[in-house]
C-alpha positions, 0 to 999 in steps of 0.5 A, spaced: 830 811 448 830 816 442 824 820 441 820 821 434 815 826 432 811 824 427 807 830 423 801 827 419 798 830 414 791 827 416 785 829 420 784 826 427 778 823 425 780 819 419 782 812 418 789 811 421 789 804 419 796 805 417 799 810 422 796 806 428 799 799 428 806 801 425 807 808 429 803 807 435 804 800 437 810 797 434 815 802 433 814 804 440 817 798 442 824 801 440 823 809 441 818 814 444 813 816 438 809 822 439 804 823 433 801 830 431 794 831 427 791 837 424 783 839 425 779 844 422 774 843 427 777 845 433 780 852 435 785 850 440 791 845 441 789 839 445 793 833 447 789 827 447 794 824 451 801 824 453 803 822 445 797 824 441 797 832 439 791 835 435 793 842 432 788 847 429 790 847 421 790 855 422 797 854 426 800 850 420 805 856 418 807 857 425 808 849 427 814 849 432 812 856 435 805 853 437 808 846 439 813 850 444 807 855 446 803 848 448 809 846 452 812 841 447 819 841 448 822 840 441 829 839 444 827 832 446 826 830 439 831 826 436 827 825 429 822 829 426 818 826 421 813 830 416 808 826 412 807 829 405 807 836 406 813 840 403 811 846 406 811 843 413 818 840 411 821 846 410 819 849 416 822 843 420 829 844 416 829 851 417 829 849 425 833 843 425 840 846 427 837 850 433 833 843 436 838 838 433 833 833 431 834 829 424 829 831 419 825 825 415 820 826 409 815 821 409 812 820 402 806 815 402 802 817 395 803 821 389 797 825 391 798 831 386 799 826 380 793 822 382 789 828 382 791 830 375 789 823 372 782 824 375 781 830 372 784 827 365 779 821 366 774 827 367 776 829 360 779 835 362 785 838 359 791 838 364 797 840 360 798 847 365 797 843 371 802 837 368 807 843 367 806 846 374 807 839 377 813 838 373 816 845 376 814 843 383 817 836 383 823 839 381 823 844 387 820 839 392 826 834 390 831 839 392 828 840 399 827 833 400 835 832 399 836 837 404 833 832 409 836 826 413 832 820 410 827 819 405 821 814 407 817 812 401 812 807 401 816 802 396 822 803 392 818 803 386 815 809 388 821 812 389 824 811 382 817 812 379 816 819 382 822 821 386 828 818 382 832 824 383 832 824 391 839 821 393 839 821 401 838 815 405 832 811 403 828 807 409 822 804 406 815 805 410 811 800 406 803 798 408 803 791 411 799 786 415 798 787 423 800 780 426 796 782 432 789 784 428 788 777 424 781 775 423 778 769 423 775 767 416 767 766 417 765 761 411 758 762 409 753 757 407 751 759 400 753 755 394 756 761 390 762 764 390 762 771 394 767 776 391 768 783 395 771 789 393 773 795 398 775 802 396 775 808 392 771 808 385 772 813 380 773 814 373 781 812 373 780 806 377 775 804 371 771 799 375 766 798 369 772 793 366 771 789 372 763 789 372 763 788 364 767 781 366 762 779 371 757 781 366 760 776 361 760 770 365 755 764 363 756 761 370 752 765 375 754 762 381 757 768 384 755 775 388 759 781 388 760 785 394 762 792 394 764 797 400 765 804 398 764 811 400 762 813 393 756 809 393 752 814 388 758 813 383 757 805 384 750 805 383 751 809 376 756 804 374 751 798 375 746 801 371 750 800 365 750 792 367 742 790 368 743 783 367 748 782 374 744 788 378 741 782 383 748 779 384 751 785 386 750 789 393 753 795 395 755 798 402 758 804 405 761 800 411 762 806 416 767 803 421 773 798 420 770 793 424 764 793 419 768 793 413 772 787 416 766 783 418 764 784 410 770 781 408 771 775 413 764 773 410 767 773 403 771 768 399 775 772 394 778 779 395 778 784 388 784 788 387 784 789 380 787 796 378 789 799 371 796 798 370 798 806 372 804 807 376 800 810 381 797 803 383 803 799 380 808 802 385 805 799 391 801 794 394 793 797 395 792 797 403 785 793 401 790 787 400 792 787 407 785 787 409 783 781 405 789 777 407 788 779 415 781 775 414 784 769 410 781 772 404 785 771 398 786 776 393 785 777 385 790 782 383 793 786 377 800 783 376 805 788 376 813 788 378 811 790 385 806 785 386 810 779 383 815 780 388 810 778 394 805 773 391 806 768 386 800 766 381 795 760 383 800 759 390 798 765 395 794 769 390 791 770 383 794 775 378 791 777 371 791 783 366 786 789 367 782 787 361 775 784 360 777 778 357 783 776 362 778 778 368 773 774 365 777 768 364 780 768 371 773 769 374 771 763 370 777 759 373 776 761 380 768 759 379 771 752 378 774 752 385 771 749 391 771 753 398 777 749 401 781 750 395 780 758 395 781 758 403 788 754 402 790 760 398 788 765 403 792 761 408 798 761 404 797 768 402 796 770 410 803 766 412 807 770 406 805 777 408 807 775 415 813 773 413 815 779 408 810 784 409 809 784 417 808 791 421 812 788 427 819 787 422 818 793 418 818 797 425 824 794 427 827 795 420 825 802 420 828 803 428 834 800 426 835 805 420 834 811 424 838 809 429 844 808 424 843 815 421 
């Protein structure tokens, strides 16, 4: 079997809900996959097992030398993939001829662009950073075009953020894991329970959603929020005292706790402002919702419209208080069986078009063809 080294930009202790099913389970059916994580908390290189390595971050500048020093035979790899880190990608390209592997660049999310947006939302002038970003992107694009393949999260993300990358492209999208579906636990309350999972910050404008809820005349609902940004969530909620009793805020510490919260809800929320950083890929939370058969209210975009159909397997609306209010009002007229049926259809749709098993096979086939 061919062999792949996947060099992540992630710490060993963060959530690997994307890496684990795609690279550790399904892609391993077609090739041997070794995964390298980094850590700020250890001083020595460690092998968690035969295929999982953890390297102290201080060795990033001498990556391949350190791997070789720890008896990792680089010559045995057919592919070396780097996730997001251009400096590491440059190292891999410099040694490509020596070791004979194919060099792959994985582009998961436009992190620098997101940081600029967050700073602008805080009212900070980002003119200089935008200029630097433009120059860096040009330089990075030249380097990426030296690789053997480019793996963006979606074709729309490719066109929005790396349009001048012209090498072979292999889409590496988030998806639903067919081996990790969870039963929907129908609650006995009469209210409709909404759930929002994920980051809260000024860029995401969550107050737009809270404003829509606060304007509803029908109070037969509850909203559950699970986020690491708990203090920010409470601060937002203070602006809407009329609905404070109907909103509960959690910080689910584990994936199991998060999925348990989702499975006891009726409708997931994935409403985000119409910015390219959000509209060029499917939010991971959507897959968490549908893994439990929970249908989703999401922002309509060119990307989501290629996957879901409004009122068939999901619900769409524009990101304005008025449109969200109207959609929430409609959802509150549905009974739980009607809502659950939408969730079932959405889950089946994702299993057809966004399934880690089929995505892994597609990636393996395209890598083999390089």
